[in-house]
Backbone bond lengths (Angstrom), bond angles and torsions (degrees), N, CA, C in turn:
res aa  C-N    CA-C-N  psi(-1)  N-CA   C-N-CA  omega(-1)  CA-C   N-CA-C  phi
1 M - - - 1.458 - - 1.529 108.15 -
2 T 1.317 115.14 139.12 1.464 119.01 179.25 1.525 110.75 -77.16
3 M 1.315 115.37 160.53 1.467 120.15 177.96 1.525 110.35 -62.03
4 E 1.334 116.48 -37.38 1.466 120.30 179.68 1.524 111.16 -65.38
5 A 1.329 116.36 -41.70 1.468 120.20 179.08 1.527 110.72 -65.51
6 L 1.319 116.89 -39.44 1.459 120.08 178.34 1.530 110.64 -66.76
7 A 1.316 116.96 -39.40 1.468 120.20 177.33 1.530 110.45 -63.09
8 R 1.332 117.32 -38.26 1.469 120.47 177.38 1.529 110.79 -65.74
9 Q 1.325 116.69 -40.34 1.467 119.72 177.24 1.529 110.69 -65.19
10 A 1.325 116.12 -38.33 1.465 120.04 177.87 1.524 110.04 -64.06
11 E 1.319 116.99 -41.73 1.466 120.14 177.80 1.529 110.46 -62.40
12 A 1.318 116.56 -42.51 1.465 120.07 178.45 1.528 110.23 -61.18
13 A 1.326 117.18 -39.65 1.461 120.44 178.36 1.523 110.65 -64.56
14 L 1.317 117.25 -40.66 1.467 120.63 -179.85 1.526 111.91 -68.69
15 R 1.322 116.53 -23.25 1.471 119.82 175.92 1.536 112.00 -70.26
16 T 1.324 117.26 -11.73 1.462 120.15 178.07 1.533 112.21 -89.33
17 V 1.333 116.49 -5.74 1.468 121.52 -178.65 1.527 108.01 -100.14
18 Y 1.329 115.51 120.62 1.463 121.16 -176.11 1.519 111.68 -109.05
19 D 1.323 114.96 137.25 1.451 120.94 172.00 1.525 106.51 -70.05
20 P 1.335 118.44 121.35 1.470 119.94 -174.74 1.526 113.92 -66.34
21 E 1.306 117.52 -22.49 1.462 119.70 -179.59 1.529 111.56 -87.88
22 A 1.327 116.70 -41.15 1.465 120.47 -176.90 1.520 112.40 -85.71
23 G 1.328 117.44 -26.58 1.457 120.44 -178.29 1.517 113.96 74.70
24 L 1.338 116.72 19.20 1.465 122.02 176.56 1.521 108.82 -120.00
25 N 1.331 115.53 155.26 1.455 118.65 176.34 1.530 110.18 -74.39
26 L 1.322 115.32 162.89 1.462 120.92 -175.43 1.517 113.43 -57.46
27 V 1.326 117.00 -37.92 1.465 120.72 -176.72 1.524 110.31 -72.17
28 D 1.332 117.72 -50.65 1.462 120.05 -178.53 1.527 112.25 -67.43
29 L 1.325 116.88 -26.74 1.457 119.89 176.97 1.528 111.07 -75.71
30 G 1.321 116.19 -14.51 1.465 120.46 177.90 1.513 113.60 83.43
31 L 1.331 116.50 21.47 1.453 120.05 179.94 1.523 113.11 -83.75
32 V 1.322 117.46 -16.75 1.464 121.44 -179.98 1.523 108.05 -93.81
33 Y 1.323 115.60 115.26 1.461 120.88 -179.70 1.521 112.37 -89.70
34 R 1.336 116.82 -33.60 1.462 118.65 -175.02 1.525 109.86 -158.71
35 I 1.335 115.13 143.53 1.463 121.90 173.34 1.522 106.75 -129.88
36 D 1.316 115.81 121.98 1.464 121.24 176.57 1.523 108.44 -119.32
37 A 1.320 115.81 138.91 1.462 121.40 176.53 1.520 108.06 -130.56
38 D 1.325 116.07 147.07 1.454 118.28 177.32 1.527 110.39 -117.11
39 D 1.323 115.36 174.94 1.466 121.24 -176.76 1.523 113.23 -64.19
40 D 1.314 117.41 -20.00 1.466 121.16 -179.38 1.524 112.94 -88.77
41 G 1.342 117.27 -2.27 1.459 120.34 178.59 1.518 114.37 95.17
42 A 1.316 117.44 5.63 1.467 120.54 178.13 1.532 108.86 -79.51
43 V 1.314 114.94 136.76 1.463 121.08 179.77 1.530 108.02 -121.89
44 A 1.320 115.11 129.30 1.465 121.31 177.23 1.523 107.92 -118.58
45 V 1.319 116.08 128.57 1.462 121.72 -178.22 1.526 108.48 -119.40
46 T 1.316 115.09 134.18 1.457 121.30 170.31 1.509 105.62 -109.13
47 M 1.332 115.12 124.54 1.456 119.42 -177.30 1.523 109.90 -142.11
48 T 1.312 115.23 174.08 1.450 121.66 179.95 1.516 109.13 -139.74
49 F 1.303 115.86 -177.27 1.458 123.16 172.76 1.522 107.42 -122.62
50 T 1.311 116.39 167.30 1.466 118.95 179.69 1.523 111.49 -66.20
51 T 1.330 116.95 -28.88 1.473 122.15 173.95 1.521 107.87 -145.28
52 E 1.322 116.29 157.71 1.462 119.75 178.55 1.522 111.69 -63.78
53 A 1.326 116.84 -27.58 1.464 121.09 -179.18 1.528 112.32 -95.94
54 C 1.310 117.65 21.54 1.461 122.06 -177.27 1.529 110.43 -56.97
55 P 1.328 117.82 118.17 1.469 119.72 -178.74 1.528 112.86 -67.15
56 A 1.324 117.04 -21.76 1.468 120.63 -179.78 1.528 112.21 -88.68
57 G 1.322 118.04 -1.83 1.461 121.59 -175.82 1.518 114.69 -50.22
58 P 1.325 119.28 -55.23 1.472 119.30 -179.62 1.536 112.49 -60.27
59 F 1.322 116.68 -38.79 1.466 120.42 177.16 1.525 110.55 -61.72
60 L 1.338 117.40 -44.16 1.464 121.15 -177.66 1.523 111.23 -62.98
61 V 1.323 117.65 -42.85 1.467 120.77 178.93 1.525 110.08 -64.07
62 E 1.315 117.08 -45.75 1.469 120.75 -179.83 1.526 111.21 -63.50
63 A 1.325 117.09 -43.85 1.467 120.87 179.71 1.522 111.11 -66.05
64 A 1.326 117.58 -38.83 1.465 120.88 178.09 1.520 110.21 -64.08
65 E 1.321 117.29 -44.60 1.459 120.33 179.03 1.531 110.95 -62.44
66 T 1.306 116.78 -43.50 1.469 120.94 179.11 1.530 110.64 -61.09
67 A 1.328 116.46 -44.69 1.477 120.48 179.83 1.523 111.15 -63.21
68 L 1.315 117.17 -41.61 1.465 120.56 -179.41 1.521 111.37 -68.04
69 R 1.317 117.22 -40.68 1.470 120.34 179.86 1.528 112.33 -67.98
70 A 1.322 117.23 -18.13 1.466 121.00 177.60 1.529 112.38 -77.30
71 V 1.323 117.57 -13.62 1.467 121.27 176.61 1.532 106.98 -75.80
72 P 1.331 117.80 119.19 1.467 120.26 -173.05 1.527 115.03 -55.07
73 E 1.310 118.09 -34.20 1.462 120.96 -176.17 1.527 113.28 -80.94
74 V 1.327 117.95 -10.20 1.459 121.30 -178.72 1.528 109.34 -80.64
75 T 1.337 114.90 125.05 1.462 120.70 -179.13 1.522 112.72 -103.03
76 D 1.320 117.09 -24.48 1.459 121.05 -178.68 1.523 108.43 -153.46
77 V 1.338 116.00 149.01 1.468 121.17 -178.42 1.521 108.72 -132.27
78 S 1.314 115.46 134.68 1.466 119.74 168.88 1.524 107.30 -133.36
79 I 1.323 114.58 138.12 1.456 120.65 -179.72 1.519 108.07 -125.23
80 D 1.312 115.09 123.11 1.460 121.85 177.95 1.518 107.73 -110.12
81 V 1.324 116.72 123.18 1.460 121.33 177.50 1.524 108.36 -96.95
82 T 1.317 115.47 129.41 1.459 121.13 179.89 1.524 109.81 -131.76
83 F 1.293 115.46 157.73 1.463 120.71 174.24 1.524 110.28 -123.16
84 D 1.331 115.06 20.43 1.450 121.45 179.48 1.523 108.61 -129.61
85 P 1.291 118.92 105.55 1.460 126.49 5.60 1.529 110.84 -80.77
86 P 1.330 115.57 156.71 1.459 118.62 177.23 1.530 110.58 -66.05
87 W 1.321 115.07 149.11 1.459 120.47 177.37 1.533 109.47 -69.86
88 T 1.337 115.66 142.39 1.463 121.85 173.63 1.528 108.15 -137.12
89 L 1.322 115.74 165.47 1.470 120.96 177.61 1.518 112.38 -58.14
90 D 1.321 117.99 -25.35 1.466 122.02 -179.75 1.529 112.23 -62.25
91 R 1.312 117.85 -19.94 1.459 121.34 -177.74 1.530 112.62 -80.02
92 I 1.315 118.03 -12.63 1.467 120.88 -179.21 1.529 109.38 -68.86
93 S 1.313 116.43 134.68 1.461 121.84 -179.21 1.527 110.60 -67.38
94 P 1.327 117.28 161.66 1.466 119.81 175.65 1.537 112.01 -56.48
95 E 1.339 117.11 -38.65 1.459 120.23 178.45 1.537 110.44 -64.71
96 G 1.313 115.68 -40.98 1.452 120.57 179.16 1.521 111.36 -65.97
97 R 1.331 116.06 -39.39 1.468 120.42 178.10 1.527 110.76 -62.23
98 E 1.316 115.13 -39.78 1.471 119.18 178.69 1.518 110.77 -65.39
99 T 1.330 116.47 -42.18 1.464 120.28 178.66 1.517 111.46 -62.10
100 L 1.329 115.72 -40.23 1.472 120.30 -178.53 1.527 113.01 -87.29
101 S 1.318 116.51 -0.57 1.472 122.26 -177.27 1.522 112.20 57.55
102 L 1.344 116.21 45.50 1.468 121.35 177.85 1.507 110.86 -94.26
């Protein structure tokens, strides 16, 4: 499997993880900044939360890791949480905006 194909599978897995407060998945909410995959099956995700004090933050990281590890080709997962740049409403996908009526 190519690194690009694995990154796409990782993105699909992250689309199954929903922010319990916003009701959108991590990707459409714009919380996923970067997905990197290597030839050995390791996936590294850089993500954020809507605020630094997000009460769902630990749940989101755990759920994202669980979803990624469920992808058969994934051999290792690392998740880096950053607040630079800070999340804004502009990061929400067009599909997410439609769901939220923005």
